[in-house]
N, C-alpha and C positions, 0 to 999 in steps of 0.2 A: 905467352907463358902459363897461363891456366889451362889454353887447351892441351900443353906438353903434359900438364899433370890431371887431367880429363882422361886422357887415352893410355897413361898409364894405370889409373884404376882399371878402366877398362879391361886393360890386358891383364892384370891382374884378378880381375873378378873369372875371366872365363880361362885362365888356366888351372891345367888339373897335373897331377902326377902322371897319369898312362893310363892306368887303373883306374876303371869305372865300379859302378857294384854288378852288370852284367859280368864281365870279366873276373870278380872273384867268384861269381856264382858259378862259374864253369870252372875256374881254378881248382874249388873244392870238392866240385865233381869229378876231375880226373886224381884228385887224392884218393877220397874215398873208391874211387875204381882200384886205383893202385893199392891201398890198405887193402881189398877183398883180394886182389889177385895174390898177396905177398899171404892172407891168412891160408887160402886156400894150398898155398907151397908146403906150408907147414905142413899141415894134417894133421892125422893122428899119428900117436905114437905107439910102439908096441908095448905090452904090458912088463915084459920080463926083457929088459938089456942084453941080454946072454944068446936072444933068441932072433934071427935073422930070417926073414918073410921076403922074402921079393914082393909077395901082391901088395904090401902096404906101399910099399918105397917105387911102384913101377904102376902106377894105376893113372887112368888117362886123366885126372882132374890137375894131380903134380905134374905131369909133362905136357901137357898140350893147354888144357883151361884156362890153368891159370898163368903162365907166360904170356898169353892171349892177352887177358885181361891188363897185365902190367903191361904191356906194349900199347893197346889203347887206350890206357889211363895216361901212360905218356904222350901219345899223339890228342887226347885231350888238351892236357894241361898245353901243351905247344902251342895251342889253336887256341888257348885264351891267352896266352900270352902275345901272340900276334895280333888277335882280333885288334881291327879299329872299331870305334862305337859310333855309332852313327851319329848321332847329339853334336861329336864334334866340328860333323862337314857343315849342318846347320849353323854353328855359330859365327864359323868363319865370312859366310855370306852377308 
């Protein structure tokens, strides 16, 4: 009976929710890259709302760089979610 309680205590001590400190760091880096991409997509506005200039709307930052940053950020976030930490492999042995 006492052996069973000891095994339960060991299992509870090794249990974790799924994310480790490294996973959270990578996740927040991916979120920061996403926020940067969205901020670049917003860009600068026109001083006069009645005047439309294509140069402000159709520049390379809004059309290529910011969507690429957003996709890279989502890739980093997916990697952070799917990454299995090495410390869990050593505790199982």
